[in-house]
C-alpha positions, 0 to 999 in steps of 0.5 A: 744037572750032574753032567760030566761034561760040565766043569765045576769046582773040584771039591764037589766031585760027583756027589749029587748032594754036593753038586746041588749045593755047589750049583744053587747055594755056595757063593751066592750073596746072602743077607737073611739073618736066619740063613747067616746064623745057621751057616756060622753055626754049622761051620762050627759043627764042621770043625774036625769033620767034612762039610759033606757030613754036616750037609747030610744032616742039615735038615736034622739040625734045623729041626733040633735047633728051631730052624736056627731062629736065633731068638729061640735058640738063645732061650735054650736051657740045660734041658735042651742041651741034654735033648740035643746030646741024645739026638742021633740025627746031629753031631752030638758034641757038648761043646759045639751044642753049647757054643750054638746056644751061646752064639745065638745070644751073641747074634742077638746082641750083634744084630741089635747093634748093627741093625742086622747080622747081615749089616755086620757080617758084610762089613767084612767083605774084602776089597775086590782088588785084594782078590786073585785075578785068576782062581785055579783049583790049586790056588783055591786049595790053599786059601783057607784063611784070609786077612778079612776072615782073620779080622772077622774071627777076632772081632766075633771072639771079642764079642764072645762068639765061639767056634769061629776061628779064621778057617771056619770063618773063611768057609762061612765067607765063601758059602755066603757070597762075601767072596766068590771062590768058584774057580775060573771056568766053573759053571757057577762062576759067572752066575755068582759074579753077576749076582754079586755085581747086582747085590747092594751090601747092607754094610753100606746102608743100602737096601739089601737084596739077596739074589735068589738061587737059580731055579734051573741048575747049573746057573749059579769045604 
């Protein structure tokens, strides 16, 4: 629902694609390894660009990268790199394409070590006590990194992942629900808080559940 009377985070504006993404995806806890891998790769592609650009090309990226199945992407070869460089539907940046293939291989190693990518990433969920008590648009605009994103970025780089700087990683954490960065008063804030409260973190050895996005919006760079 794109109703001017509904308060949302300022970054999504009134763009229908952004509004749908904001209401139904951004901030909901995710434990699906394919979605986690897709998002960390797309955040890497976003570097130097807007998320709106990447979001508009997301289906083309999925088609180009085998729906971000890490096992399949890990087997991509130089021939695939050439194919992707000729795909006008995606961002044709050799470094980012090669990074995605590299990161698929690193994702397989990481998942093998921790049991899943979800178990690995959720180890870096910040202590709720470290979060702002109130989140305003002004505060959110200044939150481009965090101690947790810096730690996760450092660990990923040590494992050989690329295009995973602290700012990129923080955007990933916001989108995948490791933090709730919907501002106070946003129509999605309470729904995200409830989803996170019902969530069982795979990093703590518990059964992982990933709350579904709302069937009706709104309830949920």
